ZAMI-32910 format. One line per field, with one value per residue (C-alpha): residue number from 1; x, y, z. Coordinates in steps of 0.05 Angstrom, whole numbers, plus 5000, padded with zeros to 4 digits. Example, Ala and Ser with C-alpha at 12.3 -4.5 7.8 and 13.67 -1.06 7.14 Angstrom:
BEGIN
nr	[1	2]
x	[5246	5273]
y	[4910	4979]
z	[5156	5143]
***
This chain:
BEGIN
nr	[1	2	3	4	5	6	7	8	9	10	11	12	13	14	15	16	17	18	19	20	21	22	23	24	25	26	27	28	29	30	31	32	33	34	35	36	37	38	39	40	41	42	43	44	45	46	47	48	49	50	51	52	53	54	55	56	57	58	59	60	61	62	63	64	65	66	67	68	69	70	71	72	73	74	75	76	77	78	79	80	81	82	83	84	85	86	87	88	89	90	91	92	93	94	95	96	97	98	99	100	101	102	103	104	105	106	107	108	109	110	111	112	113	114	115	116	117	118	119	120	121	122	123	124	125	126	127	128	129	130	131	132	133	134	135	136	137	138	139	140	141	142	143	144	145	146	147	148	149	150	151	152	153	154	155	156	157	158	159	160	161	162	163	164	165	166	167	168	169	170	171	172	173	174	175	176	177	178	179	180	181	182	183	184	185	186	187	188	189	190	191	192	193	194	195	196	197	198	199	200	201	202	203	204	205	206	207	208	209	210	211	212	213	214	215	216	217	218	219	220	221	222	223	224	225	226	227	228	229	230	231]
x	[4703	4680	4727	4693	4716	4778	4824	4833	4909	4938	5009	5025	5079	5114	5106	5179	5169	5106	5142	5202	5155	5118	5181	5207	5140	5134	5203	5196	5126	5154	5217	5179	5126	5180	5217	5152	5136	5207	5204	5144	5178	5231	5227	5190	5236	5299	5351	5334	5263	5280	5331	5283	5225	5268	5294	5223	5211	5275	5252	5186	5220	5273	5223	5180	5238	5269	5203	5200	5171	5122	5071	5046	4977	4927	4862	4808	4764	4693	4719	4761	4828	4882	4927	4971	4928	4949	4893	4840	4886	4902	4828	4815	4870	4841	4771	4799	4832	4764	4732	4786	4784	4709	4720	4775	4726	4686	4747	4776	4713	4725	4781	4812	4816	4837	4896	4915	4914	4951	5007	5018	5010	5060	5114	5091	5078	5146	5188	5223	5172	5214	5240	5169	5146	5205	5191	5117	5127	5180	5138	5075	5111	5149	5084	5051	5111	5107	5035	4999	5058	5094	5044	4983	5016	5037	4966	4928	4862	4820	4881	4839	4817	4882	4928	4888	4888	4964	4971	4930	4964	5032	5007	4988	5061	5053	5004	4961	4888	4880	4935	4907	4839	4867	4905	4843	4802	4855	4885	4817	4816	4886	4874	4812	4852	4905	4853	4819	4883	4928	4987	5012	5014	4943	4946	5016	4993	4929	4971	5023	4969	4926	4985	5015	4949	4940	5008	4998	4927	4908	4957	4925	4859	4895	4944	4908	4924	4997	5023	4982	5005	5078	5064]
y	[4986	4974	4950	4881	4872	4830	4847	4782	4778	4716	4706	4632	4609	4543	4502	4517	4593	4588	4548	4594	4655	4623	4610	4680	4711	4671	4693	4766	4772	4757	4799	4859	4858	4857	4916	4954	4947	4969	5030	5062	5049	5103	5178	5221	5262	5224	5195	5128	5135	5153	5098	5047	5065	5066	4997	4971	4995	4961	4895	4898	4917	4864	4811	4829	4829	4765	4728	4723	4762	4819	4852	4922	4905	4936	4973	4960	5013	5001	4999	4939	4974	4959	5012	5021	5047	5119	5169	5122	5100	5173	5192	5130	5152	5221	5192	5145	5205	5241	5182	5177	5252	5248	5188	5226	5281	5229	5190	5250	5252	5180	5179	5112	5127	5200	5175	5119	5164	5220	5171	5158	5229	5257	5225	5270	5331	5333	5304	5338	5347	5324	5263	5246	5248	5206	5152	5154	5144	5091	5049	5057	5033	4979	4951	4946	4911	4859	4851	4863	4839	4780	4759	4764	4722	4670	4658	4605	4610	4672	4720	4784	4763	4727	4782	4833	4790	4783	4857	4875	4821	4851	4917	4890	4894	4969	4958	5014	4998	5056	5030	4958	4985	5028	4968	4925	4978	5001	4932	4908	4964	4952	4876	4890	4935	4881	4830	4875	4897	4836	4877	4924	4990	5010	4995	5028	5094	5094	5079	5134	5185	5168	5164	5230	5266	5234	5256	5326	5342	5297	5319	5388	5353	5317	5371	5383	5311	5309	5331	5278	5225	5239	5231]
z	[4631	4703	4758	4754	4682	4676	4618	4577	4582	4615	4638	4641	4690	4699	4763	4779	4774	4818	4872	4873	4877	4935	4975	4965	4983	5047	5072	5051	5082	5150	5142	5113	5168	5222	5190	5183	5256	5275	5231	5267	5334	5318	5332	5284	5239	5261	5214	5241	5219	5148	5144	5172	5126	5065	5087	5090	5019	4998	5029	4990	4923	4930	4948	4889	4840	4865	4862	4788	4728	4745	4697	4689	4666	4617	4621	4568	4538	4514	4443	4466	4458	4510	4540	4602	4660	4681	4684	4714	4771	4788	4790	4833	4881	4887	4900	4952	4988	4988	5020	5074	5087	5099	5145	5182	5198	5237	5263	5299	5343	5365	5417	5400	5325	5338	5379	5330	5270	5304	5324	5250	5224	5275	5229	5173	5216	5248	5190	5134	5079	5020	5059	5083	5011	4989	5039	5025	4951	4961	5008	4966	4904	4943	4974	4906	4874	4930	4951	4885	4843	4874	4929	4885	4830	4881	4907	4870	4906	4920	4909	4921	4990	5009	4986	5025	5087	5084	5072	5133	5174	5158	5181	5250	5270	5275	5331	5302	5289	5240	5196	5196	5179	5121	5096	5094	5056	5007	5000	4975	4924	4901	4894	4853	4808	4802	4783	4732	4697	4705	4732	4786	4749	4765	4840	4845	4813	4856	4918	4910	4891	4952	5002	4976	4988	5055	5084	5053	5074	5133	5187	5199	5218	5276	5295	5361	5384	5362	5431	5465	5414	5431	5505]
***
């Protein structure tokens, strides 16, 4: 079924659960955003960087789990059968990477975006590949547990728009316009997946697929600017 189709599965929650979730989400949003900004102020490839980025993932995961019950969600076929979303989110993640790769070919010709993207990708370029992949997967999963899990469930009005706005706002602590722009675009996609499936499994799979491909294949496009980004 198309992304606009919402699976008819509802998860009723008591007012007490909703209020508790909203309190947790408010506190963790601020703490996680601050930790995110601090993580990208460390040196690429340093122990401090890996510790900081894994700590950010831990904040998101803890906030999501402490907020209340979370749901994986379902995807509905045209024959009306429900199943857990796996293949479609992977394909969506690959497609999103293709879109961003095409955009990157243009962005590297725009000085402000070239510099901003290079300042992020230098962490992947100079880091230990297994550790970079670990932190990438941990943060992708952690962000979905919190933003499309806990935060989305805590929002009563316009959750797609509101959760995307909070996601992008949290990213502003990095002071990197490329990351904020990516958060707005991908946050919208993840939120639509959350609305369609009623859970976080689809956006989580799409996120880790997309981000893994990004850190693996995007750095070579901006390798020419890494020296300038470090200066």
